[in-house]
N, C-alpha and C positions, 0 to 999 in steps of 0.2 A: 655696071653691076646693079642688079635689081635691089630694091629696098628689102631690108631684112624683115621677116615676119615678126609679129608681136609674140608675146609669151604664150598666149593661148594657142596660136598657130604652131609655134615650135613644139609645144607639148603634144600636138597631134601628129608630128612628123614621124615618118618611118625611121627606124634606127640608122639606116645609111645616111639619110638627110640630116638627122641630128648630129651624127659624127662629123659630117662635112661642115655644118654650121659651127660646131665646136672648134674645129681646126681654124676656121676663119676668125673666130672670136679670140683665139689664143695668139694669132699673128701680131707681133709687135708689143705684146703685153707682158712678156716674161711669165712669172708664176701667177696663176689665178686660183683662188680658193674654190673647192668643190661646192661649197654652199652658195658662193656668188653665181657660179654657173647654173646651179639648180634653180635659183631665183630668176635669173635672166631667161632661162628656157621654159620656166613654168612646169618643171618636173621635179621628182624627188631626188635627193642626193644619191639614193641607191641606183636610180636609173643612170645618173651621171657617172657614177663609179663603174657601172657595167660598160658604158660607152668608152670610158677612159681605159679600162682594161683591154677592150678590143683594139683600140688604137695603139696602146702600148705594145700589144702582141705583134702589131704590124710594124713597130719601130717608129711610129710617127709622133708619139708623145712620151713623156716620162713622168711618173708619179713622184712628187716631192712632198715634203711635210705639209699635210693639210690641203694640198692642191695639185696642180698639173701644169706642165709647160711643154712647148714644142721641143723636140730634140734638136741637137746641135746642127744636124744636116739641114733641117728646115730653116733654122736661124741663119745659116750661111747663105742659103738661097735668097733670103729676104734682105741680105746685106748687113745683118746684125752680127756683133761679135759673139761667137758661140762659147767663148771661154767663161766658165763659171766665175761670177763676181761675188766676193765675200766682203760685206761691209763690216767695218770695225769702228766702234765708238768708245773712246777711252777718256778718262777724266783729266789726264795730263799728258803733255808731249815732251816734258823736260825733266821729269824725275820719276824713277821706278819704271814707268811704262815704255820708254824707248826700247829696252831689251825685250819686253813682251812683244812689242810691235815688230821688232826685227825677226823674232822667232816665227811670227805669223806671216810676215812678208816672204821670208826665204822658203818656208814650207809651202806657201801658196804657189810660189814660182816653181818649185820642184814638182808640184802636182798639176802644173799647167792651169792654174787659177789666178785670178787677179784679186788684189786686196784694195778696197776703197776705204781710205782712212778719214775719219772725222774726229777732231778734238772737241770735247765738251767740258764738263766740270763735274763737281759732286752734287749738282742741283738737278732735281727731277725735271724741271722745265727745259733745261739745256739738253739733257739726254733725249727727251721726247722730241724736241725740235730737230736734232740731228737725225734721229731715226726716221721721223716723218719725211724729211727731205729725201733720204735714201729710198724709202718705200714709194713715196709719191712720184719720184722721177723714174722708177723702175730700174734703178741702177744696180741693184744687188739681188742675188739669189738666196743668200743666207746672211745672218748677222751674228757678229761677236760683240757683246755689249758688257760694259762694267757699270751697271746702274747703282744708284744708292738703294740699299735694301732696308734701311731703318729711317724713321722720321716721317713727317707729313708727306703724303702722296706716294711714298715708296711702294706700298702694297698695291695701289692702283696701277702704278707704272709697270710692275712685274706682271700683273694680270693683263694689261694692254699688250705688253711685249709677247706674251705667250699666245695671244690671239691673232698675231700678225700672220700674213699668208706665206711667210718664209720661215725656215728653221732658225731658231735663236739659241745661241750658246752663251751662257753667262761666263765672264772671264774674271777670275779672282773674286768671285762672288758665288754664293749658293742661296737658293730660295725655293719656296713652295708656292703654289698658286691654285686657285679654284676651290670649289666647295669641299673637295676631298683632300685638300692640301697636298696635291701631287708635286713631286720634285721636278724642277726645271733642269734641263741639260746644262752641265757646268763643268768647268775645270778650275781648280783653285789650289793655292798653297795651304798646307796645314800649319798655319802660323802658331797655333797653340803648341804643337809638337816642337816647333822651332824654338819658342821661348823656353820650353821645358828643357830642351837640349842645352841651351845657354846656361841655365841654372845648374844643371848637372855637371857641365864642364867646370864651372866655378867651384862647385862643391868638391869636385875631384881634385882641385888645386889646394884645398884646405880651407876655403871660405865658408863661414857659417852665417854671417850676416850679409845677405844678398838683397839689395834693394831694386826697385823698379821705377823708372821715370818713363811715363807713357804719354804719347800724343793725345791731346784732348779732342782732336778733330779727325784723325784717321779712321776709316771704316774697319781697319784690321786691328785697332787697339784692343777691342774686347777679346779677340782671340789670343793676342799676346798676353794680356792680363790673366786670362784663364789658364794658360799654360804655365805662367810663372807661379800662380797660386797653387796649382796642382803639384808642381815640383816641390815647392816649399813645404807643403803639407806632407807629401809622400816621403820626403827626406827628414821630416821632423825638425825643420829649422825654426829658429826663434823669429818672432815678429820683426819685420824690417820695413823701411820706408817704402810706401807705395804712393807715388805722386803723379797726378795728372798735370801735364805742363802745356803751356802755350807753344806754338811753333816758334822756332828760333828767330824768325824775322818779325814777330809781333812784339809790341811794347811790353806785354806781360812776361816775356821770356827773361828779361834781366832780373826780375824779382824771383821767378820760378827757379832759375838755375842756382841762385844763392840759397833758396829754400831747400832744394834737393841736397846740396852739400851740407847745409846745417843739420838736416835730419839724419844724414849718414853719420855725421859726427856724434849726434845725440844718441843714436841707436848703436853706435859701434860697428856700423856696416863697413865692410872692407871691399865690397864688390857691388857693381851696379849694372843692370841691364837697361839700355836706353833705346827707346823707339822714337825717332828713327836716327839715321846717320847724321844728319845735319845738326840735330840737337846734341848728339853724342860728341861730335867734334867741338861744338861750342862749349859744352860742359867741361871737356878736358882742358880747353884753353882757360876757362875761368878757374878751374881747380889749380892750374899752375900759377895763376896770378895770386891765389890765396895760399900758396905754399904747400898744396896737397900734391904729392908726387904720384904719377900714374906710370907703372902699376905698383910702385913700392908701398903707397898708402891706400890706393884705391884702384882696383882692377875694373875695367870697363869693357862691356860687350855691347856693340851697336847692333841694331836690327835693320836690315835692308841691304847693306854692303854696296851702296851706290858710290860713296866717296870716302868710305872708312879707311881705305888703304892709303889715302893721301894725307891723313892727319899726322900730327907729331905728338906722341909716337903713333905709328900705324895701328889702327884699331882692330882688335879681334871682332868678328862680325858674323851674324847669321845671314846667310845668303839664300833667299828664296829662288827657286828654279825658274826665273822669269822667262828665259828663252823657251824652255820646255812648256811653260804655260801657254804662250802664244802659239807654239807649234801644235800642241795637242788640241787647242781650240779649233784650229783649221782642220785637223784630221776629223774631229767630231762633226763639224759642219759638212764637210764633203761626204762623210759616210752617211749622214742623214739625207743629204740630197740624193745619193746613189741608191739607198735602201728604202727610203720612203717612211711614212708615219708609223708603220708597224714595227720598226726597229725599237727595241727597248731603250728607254731613257738612260743615259749614262752620266754618272757623277764621278769625275776623276779628281783625286786628291793626291798632290805631290808633296814631297818632303824637302825642307830646307837643309842646307849643309853648313857646318861650322868652318869658318876660315880663321885659324888661329894666327894672331900677330903679336905685336909687342905690348899691347895694352892690358894683357892679363898675365898673372904670374902666381907662383906657388906662395902660400902663406905659412908662417910658423906661428905658434900660439903666442909667443912673446911679442911679435910684431902686431898681431891682431888686437891685442889689448891696448896698444898705444896708438893705433892708426887713427888719423884724422883729429887727434886732440892736441 
């Protein structure tokens, strides 16, 4: 094969020659950004888009988010796997996220796509490292990512993700990016509405002092707190304990759990929303050790419903639609691949559901005034 001409020569090519060069350039590369092609050819992005449109009309290439790739039939001819590959980067593989992953995997399989999974953490550098590996290896056509959205480097990470040459869907996150603060495609649970539903459930059982114990490290804690506060204000309930706690496996938890129970007694709170399950289970165990009966003295609603049903007593819990989050994310990514960059950005918000179990119960006024003392 003859040497490829330089950018200046390619810029002077006839349209047919340009399109042939473009097909050769795409071979084996997966998705390539329009701006990259324009730079390599020494032409304007408008010229590249015109060539791409002509090739797409012939069924030789397909437009994707911000770029172009060979269609499956050409990939098959070159020995490559034509199945769309969707990368997924999540911060945990052992809590909350397995059900999200299952939803994504099963939906990808149903849609004849592949899911390429990578575990990261809640750290910016870890997420970027995993995404760079996927993009650099050409392993994926689209990405599902659960990045940190707050803290040092988070805003820069979101901007970097949105500039990638493949579609990106945020999972259990929402964010804006760019000078005009444009929304990034996303699917997430409305955790604020879930927390509000938990408070209203307890209020309906007669509770008027409803506290909150919230994880100090979870990225969804702010939403849970906002929902709890909104419900408390809307229902006109008296001030109740609002405590930020360490994770149950951290040394500070032993102090925090007693502090929460002490504050419930001090404020006369008879109910508590606890984020998340593991802290709720541990708190109920400590309450029993202190002679506080659940739910007779203190009703408890956990948030996440990962292990709440295994507690003693089984805990009433708010259950985010984790499977649906993963499934919807795959649908969004595949629709973006099929319809290209002109498709409007979608932000999908799903609701949690209440799973009522034995840790919550109705309250009478007489019991409320004596509870926890």
